[in-house]
C-alpha positions in Angstrom: 2.1 -1.7 -9.1 2.9 2.0 -9.6 0.3 2.4 -12.4 -2.4 0.8 -10.2 -1.6 3.1 -7.3 -1.7 6.4 -9.2 -5.4 6.7 -8.3 -5.0 6.0 -4.6 -6.2 9.0 -2.8 -3.7 10.6 -0.5 -1.2 7.7 -0.6 2.2 8.4 -2.1 5.4 6.5 -2.9 8.8 7.1 -4.5 9.7 5.0 -7.5 12.2 2.4 -6.4 15.5 2.2 -8.1 16.2 -1.5 -8.1 14.4 -3.1 -5.1 11.6 -5.6 -5.6 9.4 -3.7 -3.2 7.7 -0.3 -2.8 7.2 1.8 0.3 3.7 3.3 0.4 3.3 6.4 2.6 0.0 6.1 4.5 0.6 9.0 6.9 -2.5 11.0 5.6 -4.8 8.1 6.8 -4.0 8.8 10.4 -3.1 5.1 10.8 0.3 3.6 11.4 1.7 1.4 8.7 0.9 -1.6 10.8 -2.7 -0.5 11.2 -3.1 0.2 7.5 -1.5 -3.1 6.7 -4.1 -4.9 8.9 -6.9 -2.8 7.3 -5.8 -3.9 3.8 -5.5 -7.6 4.8 -8.8 -7.7 6.7 -11.0 -5.7 4.3 -9.3 -6.2 0.9 -7.2 -9.4 1.2 -4.0 -7.6 0.3 -1.0 -8.7 2.4 1.6 -6.0 3.1 4.2 -5.4 5.8 3.9 -2.5 8.2 6.9 -0.2 7.8 7.9 0.1 11.4 10.3 -2.9 11.1 11.9 -1.2 8.1 12.3 2.2 9.8 9.1 4.1 9.1 5.8 3.6 10.9 4.0 5.8 8.4 4.6 3.3 5.5 3.7 -0.1 4.3 5.9 -2.3 2.2 4.5 -3.8 -1.0 6.4 -6.7 -2.7 6.5 -7.3 -6.4 7.0 -11.1 -6.2 3.9 -12.2 -8.1 2.6 -12.3 -11.6 1.7 -8.9 -13.2 -2.0 -9.5 -13.0 -1.8 -10.3 -9.3 0.2 -7.2 -8.6 -2.2 -5.0 -10.6 -5.2 -6.5 -8.8 -3.5 -5.8 -5.4 -2.7 -2.2 -6.5 -6.4 -1.6 -7.5 -7.6 -3.0 -4.2 -5.2 -0.6 -2.3 -6.6 2.3 -4.4 -10.2 1.2 -3.6 -9.2 0.9 0.1 -7.9 4.5 0.1 -11.1 5.7 -1.6 -13.3 3.9 1.0 -11.2 5.2 3.9 -11.2 8.8 2.8 -14.9 8.9 1.8 -16.0 8.2 5.4 
């Protein structure tokens, strides 16, 4: 997941210690975590959770509970989404 997200423009994250999920900071998009989560699902088919429930409305939560190839595909789609969003 982290390797696939390295190319995601203006999105950041902190490497998790042991948790099976990653919080992706989407604050530079100007969208809330819930809005970005909906954008990803609607336009790229990537399910995420908005971060407000977990304490931060400027994040989305990404889970690692899938095979590696599915995780990498999701990360590449998120990177493509950030490129599309910031190229507007």
